[in-house]
C-alpha positions as CSV (number, residue, x, y, z in Angstrom):
1,M,-65.5,-80.4,22.2
2,K,-63.2,-78.6,24.5
3,K,-64.0,-75.0,24.9
4,Q,-61.1,-72.7,24.1
5,T,-60.4,-69.9,26.5
6,F,-58.4,-66.8,25.8
7,S,-56.6,-64.7,28.3
8,R,-56.5,-61.0,27.8
9,T,-53.3,-59.4,29.0
10,K,-53.4,-55.9,30.3
11,Q,-51.9,-53.4,27.9
12,G,-49.3,-51.1,29.5
13,G,-48.7,-47.4,28.7
14,F,-46.7,-44.3,29.8
15,T,-47.9,-42.5,32.8
16,I,-48.1,-38.7,32.9
17,V,-45.0,-38.6,35.1
18,E,-43.0,-40.7,32.6
19,L,-44.1,-38.4,29.8
20,M,-43.1,-35.3,31.7
21,V,-39.7,-36.8,32.5
22,A,-39.1,-37.8,28.9
23,A,-40.2,-34.4,27.6
24,T,-37.9,-32.7,30.1
25,L,-35.0,-34.8,29.1
26,G,-35.7,-34.1,25.4
27,V,-35.8,-30.4,26.1
28,L,-32.5,-30.6,28.0
29,I,-30.8,-32.5,25.2
30,L,-32.2,-30.2,22.5
31,A,-31.1,-27.1,24.6
32,G,-27.6,-28.6,24.9
33,A,-27.4,-29.3,21.2
34,I,-28.6,-25.8,20.4
35,S,-26.2,-24.3,22.9
36,M,-23.3,-26.3,21.4
37,L,-24.3,-25.3,17.9
38,S,-24.5,-21.6,18.9
39,T,-21.1,-21.8,20.7
40,N,-19.5,-23.5,17.7
41,K,-21.0,-20.9,15.3
42,R,-19.8,-18.0,17.6
43,V,-16.3,-19.5,17.8
44,Y,-16.2,-20.1,14.0
45,T,-17.3,-16.6,13.3
46,E,-14.8,-15.1,15.7
47,Q,-11.9,-17.2,14.3
48,D,-13.0,-16.3,10.8
49,E,-13.2,-12.6,11.5
50,M,-10.0,-12.5,13.4
51,G,-8.2,-14.5,10.8
52,R,-9.4,-12.1,8.2
53,L,-8.3,-9.1,10.3
54,Q,-4.8,-10.6,10.7
55,E,-4.6,-11.4,7.0
56,N,-5.5,-7.8,6.1
57,A,-3.0,-6.5,8.7
58,R,-0.2,-8.6,7.2
59,F,-1.0,-7.5,3.7
60,A,-1.1,-3.8,4.7
61,L,2.1,-4.0,6.6
62,D,3.8,-5.9,3.7
63,L,2.9,-3.1,1.3
64,L,4.0,-0.3,3.6
65,V,7.2,-2.0,4.8
66,R,8.3,-2.8,1.2
67,D,7.8,0.7,-0.1
68,I,9.3,2.5,2.9
69,R,12.4,0.4,2.7
70,M,12.9,1.5,-0.9
71,A,12.4,5.2,-0.3
72,G,15.0,7.4,-2.0
73,Y,16.5,4.6,-4.1
74,A,18.0,6.1,-7.2
75,G,19.8,3.1,-8.7
76,C,23.5,2.6,-8.5
77,A,24.0,6.4,-8.4
78,D,22.6,5.9,-4.8
79,D,22.2,9.6,-4.3
80,A,19.0,11.5,-4.8
81,A,21.0,14.7,-5.1
82,E,22.4,13.4,-8.4
83,V,18.9,12.9,-9.9
84,V,17.8,15.5,-12.5
85,N,14.1,15.6,-12.8
86,H,12.7,16.7,-16.2
87,V,9.0,16.0,-15.3
88,N,6.7,19.0,-15.3
89,G,6.1,20.0,-11.7
90,Y,9.5,18.7,-10.6
91,D,10.3,22.0,-8.9
92,D,6.9,22.4,-7.2
93,A,7.2,20.9,-3.8
94,T,3.4,20.3,-3.8
95,D,3.6,18.0,-6.9
96,I,3.7,14.2,-6.4
97,H,6.6,14.1,-8.9
98,Y,8.8,16.2,-6.7
99,F,11.6,13.8,-5.9
100,I,11.8,13.8,-2.1
101,A,12.2,10.4,-0.6
102,V,9.7,10.6,2.3
103,E,6.8,13.0,3.2
104,G,4.2,12.8,5.9
105,S,0.8,14.0,6.8
106,E,0.0,14.5,10.5
107,N,-3.6,14.1,11.5
108,A,-4.9,14.5,7.9
109,A,-3.1,17.8,7.4
110,N,-1.1,18.9,4.3
111,W,1.8,16.7,3.3
112,L,5.1,17.9,4.8
113,P,7.5,19.3,3.9
114,G,6.1,20.0,0.4
115,N,2.7,21.3,1.8
116,S,0.7,19.4,-0.9
117,T,-3.0,19.0,-0.4
118,D,-3.3,15.7,-2.5
119,E,-6.1,13.6,-1.1
120,V,-6.1,15.5,2.2
121,A,-9.9,16.0,1.9
122,N,-10.4,12.3,1.6
123,M,-8.4,11.3,4.6
124,I,-9.9,10.1,7.9
125,P,-9.5,12.7,10.7
126,N,-6.9,12.0,13.4
127,S,-5.1,9.5,11.1
128,D,-1.7,10.0,9.5
129,G,-0.3,9.4,6.0
130,I,3.1,8.7,4.4
131,T,4.5,9.3,1.0
132,V,7.4,7.4,-0.5
133,R,9.3,7.9,-3.7
134,Y,12.0,5.9,-5.4
135,L,13.3,4.6,-8.7
136,A,12.2,1.0,-9.1
137,P,14.6,-1.5,-10.9
138,T,13.3,-3.0,-14.2
139,G,16.1,-5.0,-15.6
140,I,16.0,-2.9,-18.8
141,F,19.3,-1.5,-20.2
142,V,20.3,1.0,-22.8
143,V,21.6,-0.5,-26.0
144,S,23.3,0.8,-29.1
145,P,22.9,2.9,-31.1
146,Y,23.7,5.1,-28.2
147,M,22.7,8.8,-27.7
148,T,24.8,11.2,-29.8
149,T,23.2,14.2,-28.2
150,A,21.4,14.8,-24.9
151,S,18.0,15.2,-26.7
152,A,18.4,11.9,-28.7
153,A,16.0,9.0,-28.4
154,I,16.8,6.2,-26.0
155,H,17.3,2.7,-27.4
156,V,16.5,-0.4,-25.4
157,T,15.6,-4.0,-26.1
158,T,12.3,-4.6,-27.9
159,D,10.8,-6.6,-25.0
160,S,11.1,-3.7,-22.5
161,G,7.3,-3.4,-21.9
162,L,7.6,0.4,-21.5
163,E,4.7,2.5,-22.6
164,K,4.0,6.1,-23.6
165,G,3.3,8.1,-20.4
166,D,5.5,6.0,-18.2
167,I,7.8,8.1,-15.9
168,I,11.2,6.5,-16.0
169,S,14.8,7.2,-15.2
170,I,17.9,6.6,-17.3
171,T,20.7,6.1,-14.8
172,D,24.3,5.0,-14.5
173,C,26.5,4.9,-11.4
174,S,27.2,8.7,-11.5
175,S,23.9,10.4,-12.4
176,A,20.2,9.8,-13.2
177,D,17.6,11.7,-15.4
178,I,13.8,11.3,-14.8
179,V,11.6,11.8,-17.9
180,V,8.1,11.0,-19.2
181,I,8.1,8.8,-22.2
182,T,6.3,10.8,-24.9
183,S,6.1,8.2,-27.7
184,N,5.1,4.6,-27.7
185,P,8.4,2.7,-27.9
186,S,8.9,1.5,-31.4
187,D,8.7,-2.3,-31.9
188,P,10.2,-3.2,-35.3
189,P,9.9,-6.7,-36.7
190,C,13.0,-8.7,-35.8
191,S,14.6,-11.1,-38.3
192,S,16.0,-13.1,-35.3
193,E,16.7,-12.9,-31.6
194,S,20.3,-12.0,-32.4
195,D,19.4,-9.2,-34.8
196,L,21.4,-6.3,-33.3
197,T,19.7,-3.7,-35.5
198,C,16.3,-4.5,-34.1
199,K,15.9,-2.0,-31.2
200,S,13.1,-0.3,-29.4
201,S,13.4,3.4,-29.0
202,F,11.4,6.1,-27.3
203,N,11.4,9.9,-27.1
204,H,11.3,12.3,-24.1
205,N,10.1,15.5,-25.8
206,S,9.1,18.6,-23.9
207,G,5.7,20.3,-23.9
208,T,2.2,18.9,-23.7
209,V,1.8,15.4,-25.3
210,T,-1.6,13.7,-25.2
211,G,-1.3,10.5,-23.2
212,A,1.9,11.6,-21.5
213,E,0.7,13.7,-18.6
214,P,2.3,15.6,-16.9
215,G,5.0,15.9,-19.6
216,N,8.5,17.2,-19.6
217,W,9.7,20.7,-19.1
218,L,13.1,20.0,-20.8
219,K,14.0,17.5,-23.5
220,D,17.8,17.6,-23.1
221,L,19.1,15.2,-20.5
222,S,22.0,16.0,-18.2
223,K,24.3,13.8,-20.3
224,T,24.4,11.2,-23.0
225,Y,23.9,7.6,-21.8
226,T,25.6,4.5,-23.2
227,G,25.7,0.8,-22.5
228,D,26.5,1.2,-18.8
229,A,23.1,2.8,-18.2
230,G,19.8,1.2,-17.1
231,I,16.1,2.1,-17.0
232,L,14.3,2.4,-13.8
233,K,10.6,3.4,-13.2
234,F,9.8,6.4,-11.1
235,Y,7.5,5.4,-8.3
236,A,5.6,7.7,-5.9
237,A,2.9,6.6,-3.5
238,R,0.8,8.4,-0.9
239,Y,-0.6,6.0,1.7
240,Y,-3.5,7.1,3.9
241,V,-6.7,5.8,5.4
242,G,-10.0,6.9,3.8
243,N,-13.6,5.7,3.4
244,D,-14.6,3.5,0.5
245,A,-17.9,3.8,-1.4
246,N,-19.7,2.1,1.5
247,G,-18.3,4.4,4.1
248,S,-16.0,1.8,5.5
249,P,-12.3,2.6,6.3
250,V,-9.7,1.3,3.9
251,L,-6.0,1.8,3.3
252,R,-5.6,3.8,0.2
253,R,-2.8,4.6,-2.2
254,M,-2.4,7.5,-4.6
255,T,0.3,6.6,-7.2
256,G,0.3,9.7,-9.5
257,V,-1.9,11.1,-12.1
258,D,-3.7,9.7,-15.1
259,K,-1.6,9.7,-18.3
260,D,-4.5,11.3,-20.3
261,T,-6.5,13.4,-17.9
262,G,-4.1,14.3,-15.1
263,A,-6.6,13.2,-12.5
264,P,-5.3,11.5,-9.3
265,V,-4.9,7.7,-9.6
266,V,-6.2,6.3,-6.3
267,S,-6.7,2.7,-5.3
268,D,-8.4,1.1,-2.3
269,L,-6.0,-1.6,-1.0
270,V,-6.9,-3.1,2.3
271,E,-10.3,-3.1,4.1
272,G,-10.5,-2.9,7.9
273,V,-7.7,-0.4,8.4
274,E,-9.2,2.1,10.8
275,N,-6.3,4.3,11.7
276,L,-2.6,4.8,10.7
277,Q,-0.1,6.6,12.9
278,V,3.5,7.3,11.7
279,L,6.6,8.5,13.5
280,Y,9.8,9.4,11.7
281,G,13.2,8.4,13.0
282,E,15.5,11.4,12.5
283,D,19.3,11.2,12.7
284,T,20.0,14.4,14.6
285,A,23.5,13.8,15.9
286,G,26.6,12.7,14.0
287,S,25.1,11.6,10.7
288,D,25.6,8.0,11.6
289,M,22.4,6.9,9.9
290,I,20.9,5.9,13.2
291,A,17.7,7.4,14.4
292,D,18.2,9.6,17.5
293,T,14.6,10.5,18.0
294,Y,11.2,9.5,16.6
295,V,8.8,12.4,16.0
296,N,5.6,13.0,14.0
297,A,5.5,14.7,10.7
298,A,5.1,18.1,12.2
299,G,8.1,17.6,14.4
300,V,10.7,16.6,11.7
301,T,13.4,19.3,11.4
302,D,15.1,17.9,8.3
303,W,13.5,15.4,6.1
304,D,16.8,14.5,4.5
305,N,17.8,13.1,7.9
306,V,14.9,10.7,8.2
307,V,16.5,7.3,8.3
308,S,13.7,5.1,9.6
309,V,9.9,5.0,10.0
310,R,7.7,3.6,12.7
311,I,4.1,2.8,11.8
312,A,1.1,1.6,13.8
313,L,-2.1,0.3,12.2
314,L,-5.5,0.0,14.1
315,M,-7.2,-2.9,12.4
316,R,-10.9,-3.9,12.9
317,T,-13.0,-6.8,11.8
318,V,-14.9,-6.1,8.6
319,D,-18.2,-7.2,10.1
320,E,-19.8,-6.8,13.6
321,Y,-20.6,-10.0,15.5
322,G,-21.4,-11.2,19.0
323,P,-23.4,-9.5,21.7
324,D,-20.5,-7.6,23.3
325,V,-20.0,-3.9,22.5
326,N,-16.3,-2.9,22.1
327,D,-15.8,0.5,23.8
328,N,-12.0,0.2,24.2
329,T,-9.5,2.9,23.4
330,Y,-6.2,2.0,21.7
331,D,-2.7,3.4,22.0
332,L,-0.9,3.9,18.6
333,L,2.6,5.2,19.1
334,G,1.5,7.5,21.9
335,E,-1.7,8.6,20.3
336,T,-4.9,7.5,22.0
337,I,-7.5,6.4,19.4
338,N,-11.2,6.1,20.6
339,P,-13.1,4.4,17.7
340,V,-16.9,4.3,17.6
341,D,-18.5,1.8,20.0
342,D,-19.7,-1.2,18.1
343,R,-19.5,-5.0,18.0
344,R,-16.3,-5.2,16.0
345,R,-13.0,-6.5,17.4
346,R,-9.8,-4.5,17.0
347,R,-6.0,-5.1,17.1
348,V,-3.0,-2.8,16.9
349,F,0.0,-3.8,14.7
350,T,3.3,-1.9,14.7
351,A,6.5,-2.1,12.7
352,T,9.8,-0.1,12.5
353,I,11.4,0.1,9.1
354,Q,14.9,1.2,8.2
355,I,15.2,3.2,5.0
356,R,17.8,1.2,3.3
357,N,19.0,4.0,1.0
358,R,20.0,6.0,4.1
359,S,21.4,3.2,6.2
360,S,25.0,3.3,4.9
């Protein structure tokens, strides 16, 4: 019997040098992957924060530009001097219902020219504010039966959507009257869409009426209005920068007083607005409706001659990110703003707005 023999091959392995090289390569690859992940995360965070900043800026500018363009609009009468204001406080220049097209607050001071202190205590120091007022179109018209006396109820279509406490204007192309609606517009059942006897009517009584703050000082309008008259809503807004409940700066807007309590109605609109600067374009030569000079609120000589407005917003990212501290200063219409040093990024946005009601 032949004896079988077995050959034992020598088993190979990794040397210490090979293991060290492999470990080093692994560490380098892992470090590269981590670095790439970190870079991608940093880029994503920056793009996300800056995109959010730009979106907030666009929204804030849209709000301000739209309202400033409409300042002083009084319907087809097209002349604020023809507006008769029946709202309590109409003759008090500090009241938000005082019908002046544009007002300004310089460095969180009282609103000029009326000298109102509305929300001044809640404004961020070294930031401006702007107030605009106008009569907003509604598409609602006066219908028969028409007024027989200047104190009579106003009749409109039943689907007007008006409510007790709304401040509205009845206007035609020669005059306008601003009143507070003191009764919920009646909404009778209609037999058909063509029922001409089915109308909605509302009163504009004087005195204190619950749910209709601030009320009317006079019931009689300046005239009786007929089918050539329409309904517009009185709009007033004070824009400024204040701190929200978390202590972060936001663009705020005061739009009047509560119908029941008379307390200011204030809304936080856009986060990340750190500063607002405003210059007013005043037509000082020739009444050609073209701004000859731009000045701050304290420098305006005649607010009736303000024909355009220039605004600048300092926007910041909502959150801090990255290792770099931002210690820059920013120029906003000639004002140097030095925000707190932090890890937020900032941008300045500007716009010049023509007040359409004073451009012709």
